[in-house]
Steps between C-alpha positions, in 0.01 A plus 500: 500500500847623387366805342276581815808463724708730285226764475469498888864535541535782254217686688683462821817606356345814351338586824824436677693723263243792539530468883870478475505832318271656760753395768781655305291831476438530864641826626840455683368695799190281547534312835518122494163472679315699229684315228396157652179453304661549164781262596240249615304505168827468301625206705157328472514509120863410478449209742206379297690511178810341651280223641369434143856459362574239772179293482418528129845514350457226240180646364642851488822377323281326238316818455813698443637604829868571489759475765569871465137564595532309828833682564342837444227420739744379766721815450190717542411321828850553613493862421163537692658346800793738482260795483311364796826479689608853411174636645449271795852430601409128565804293402286186443376664174870576412574128541206406281608748239841342499344144475313591179795689346735213577265244348446704181874550466607147580235341263600724212147586414615788275759293308256315281631437139331700236476255217144378471419617853122436472257228464401466132133481402393146453732377768412336823210723609647790308210736560733796549775608262754729663755681280859494633653788679798676364817406672584850616162520689568189682851641582333817641285275718816329625669834561202630707506172696867537582465864603209413726658186639830677581311771679322250722845324572648830592219592737528152661878536541577203262808662349655175379179405288478867379862463372414174317196665348705798398731279280201363321345843470821632343508221245141559412541871448795435283304258278198728496715791364611280202143427387390638167163609633449872427554697816676220685823687508352811674305294743819300574666818603231569743539149648874567527401784734305261712794255489721785633249570773507137617885508509494824697258355756713196544811716565320759728589328822863594595698230656242225453600198293372394159516137386852422384372260221158399371312296752739568778347578839557832688742478790305770689148613494404802717165494684276730291183472707420545865497224757387480860820302607731796416657695775312824441178297499580341833562832674136564547162339418358556150183693451394541142441866426606525140209464282582658167802623310516745209825482318560797268830513305658655195872567448680579168707201388336278767576132543176345396335236295205617300319718751618338816811672634755303718438741798126402494583128475740537796244683720218257400703216629598674816132564583404134470517206739717193404280237355612142597399367153702786336810434718470124409498592133797734526711238695401226261781397284435389139522125490744339255363418161200737541570692181235477236561222253524638140306187375122529520348840532239359726730429781376636822762721661322611822635397829211302647280806556119477492351693202199636676390851477458674845280802537705772663363666813604853417531708805335233719598367835554147610220554756279702289473371134461755238265507216703252300503231771205299365522311733861407495790670317649165439188361326570421120309732267196331359455241764264499797630422842362151493659432157828634629494269800400212280789561266748573766575854400603380151340610173544130393464401142761398277724715273511373158779612261478496129787316333582683190638337183542674166119528429388513872250226409540302810446620858621303791457568866748564787352366826631662830550226750458732787248742365713813545740709291808305619665188394413147531336480159524250217530641154452362152727672248618442144867438455627410155154418386436228742288531818697499823378487854722693744472554866635836614665537836270731708636811670516509869163628636515835668272610792281719288176303514167639613480327825843594600436861396216497745716352774773751444281805483693796653429566853460870425330680221728702268386863442330579183692714248465763229797517267533822303779555254534816286154621584333830543410705800122442464553124475744504804260690714209278396705192607600656821142615595350170387749310718427723791117452451540122517695495834316333787314732736612316812837463647801696377535429131813629331522610142846481350589742227817457298630785287783392291517808286753766428414871476395683184805718550734201465300386195563829328868492612528161323288599194504885494282500188233268624434140409253305291414136529306287255360158543557227242281219370610292786251668737295182493784274608382494847849519655377712778186650649449711184712319238828566360600859420842589356620853588647734237671834598491747207525871581194716509420849613633617832278499809714705729300811433212353684685413815674680791238778536504596133195301391130522571363474845411128560266395777567167668328201347333418824344842532679558836437826675852513615614693186370851490282583199704635223829383641761369247629154578861401424440178312871434455500366854207260444523137426510424132264211434543477123696692241321798338365361170433803285691822426368839616326392809338755741530484863171306567608247235845457663318435826328211351840303518610628839392425857565769758541430873188698584296249285566244784357725769136383477621140536634575846156429637622143481817358656770532235835331476689668216815384340643768280798417284614788278680832504197687642412236763566734794202714385276236674626625836300822440180292568611404855293696753228574244342166502118508513473171679754250644863603478668406181861360470743527215823342401681734260803427268802727468469792262830401329644150434894504515656364180689244707167319557431439132237621267124453555453407146689179568413401857176684572426751767749486800252538785264235346798267472581539861137450615443187282831333436757625759764239433523626139494868603796436739692333227435801285616771741810302602605424149475115516408371168527121513503363854498137566178327619654457838576860532144590396346259754729659764392844388139411516534370846689818616223719346227295665676518832531878461143548394379283787712702758339824363154342531562398854628851602192659334270265675676585839472876435138476415418285806693744719321798359165345555569369855278704752623589849288459819337846454399410133763714335772369275837412656675811362347842529760724327486638148705222358232265626231689310704479178540130554127458568419674174738279306344185658149624425591543127726179463329276751225374279716427192759334713241245610471372148792278406489593133539870591733425791755342274489813271552723812783293640681466157459881453676562836789269380516675173489848658790407722713367214437816283582717801838333554614389150797671360323599183198672686637607841459859580274547195141596608363450147623135515320415815178304527237659740169415656206695621431521795837421632548161656611459855859607567578142624514398134672810353800446281728582796340256738704196615251238369508635148868553482564150628274365218692701229833371650383138477383542143822669391721246664342218299588668178833639656411849413534670839719761350203650329355593842805654671324819603221313661551636847614861579732557800217628707246242382267748336414536131690748279323831478481469114305165530217643710212520255170641581216256425 
């Protein structure tokens, strides 16, 4: 029976590993709905294997199952949940990923001692003899776990836990570098790079606090995600138009962890609805005495979470289940609905833990009193050679159980996302067209396109002889959507000869007829999606790593909302008036960032920071490095008040422009009214969606701040622009916008930075008038 049980588990694990690799190999541009069948099969096999470890643990341990095997399976499930979240945007899968990572880390699955770490032949049911792993391989498993767990914590906004994990991560990297295993020193240097990336991401939010000491709570936590109770959401009813978001980014020396840049993390959170379960977890303080006891490696370190495997509904809707809702996304894998109801949404079973002595000849069981990954268990351990029974104080239970997840399901569906970092033009265009093809055919669906890339011209200015990047053996570490890649910047052959009209004629990737046949494109003004990898590239080869504004023209058949953050962001304005369908709208960053606003390699892109974390952006431009929590709370209130006033003004303008008179015409018949009507026609639909409304209103606030700040006033290249132009009632020289900036500046006592806010005649300076 033991051999049969072990053989069944090994088959399930092999199938799960194969499907896991298939999930990892899915194209990054593949929409969540098309990736759903592959995810479903992977979760089915992982759920069945996980169920075996819970219901047949004693038999599996007798056959040679090690704790590291259970930990590896749990970490794999956590990574699947994280991948499902990155594609679907559903924060419930992010919570489940955190649950499994936290359990693997707290139970120290990868810290098993190496001496005699196997069941010897002839022992109790010793049908399977497993040789011990080298210590360095287990340390690599721990390093990968820490990197993945820290990434999940940063996405969630749990900075305090990320800082605690960082300290353990640093100690582990140091011990790994001192191992005698060949190649460990070189690999340790690569992990040092990852360690530096974690530190950079933790410090990337100007003005926001970090824990003063290990275990200390944060005095202030900004609202990362959208909520219907905020002032901008209350200005008008919410109509969900945003269906899909394609986030394309690449910047030299970018703040990132693995292949997930900080700018993408910020925008992902801003395009999501606040989940009550996530908010409860963020606000939950660590109870005293909850640290993992060093005695007994089988101690459960979870926080009362239920260890069931949910099937993610990728791209699905709460009212229209996707392919993976079979029949409920909260059904544990491997159980029928009747079995689920009979077991009360629990996998049941007992978790037995091998109690290892010098020869590992005895195996004892650890029984969970409450059947979950949390506390409340009674352990049998060996201390000084004599058996001792000890009861561990359970951790306080959290709200992350399946029934509560179902009850706290977000009211609105988060948009699906495609995340592209350091990609190529064909892949980027494939992602854009695949997302557009998956938009609903009814209503007014909106596709958000984020272009956080610099121009190829600026890349050559930074590296005039080109660049080359190589990947390391850490590609399989799974730190991001495509693994960990460490950039290297040696000099290669120059590429400038192929740019600026001196190279070959290059047709647009989309085959647009807007460029005459035989015309030469100036690729230096295109978005650089990835560094040129080889010397001596021709014009068409250079085009593989660049995306031109003309490539977006075929996508204008759909309603686009473009956020362009880079030195060539204003090129998007050339698409206005050429749309082949609904009018597109664009928020565009300044072409130049004043040195007083810091370096993008430390804080991320300026416009993205304003759109996603305005409290940090205002601390940055006003030079406030370490404000008190009370000051930050007052600043957040002032920002929300200003954003709410802007939203109310925009709503009033749009209602006025659409109010008919008795003869059926609009209330205003002059040319100004026609301009206003065009603006309302373009911005009206995005404004109805709260997720897009907050981006629009925060952009108006950011544009006003940049127009009047001492470091950027009267500098057209430092001004943010939009296309088409928003109504004049929310221009940088309108009363509602200036009042908002005055309130924000007064909180930080930096009114002196905006002395030139109003001209004597109340009009903008001539130098600040920038054509969209």
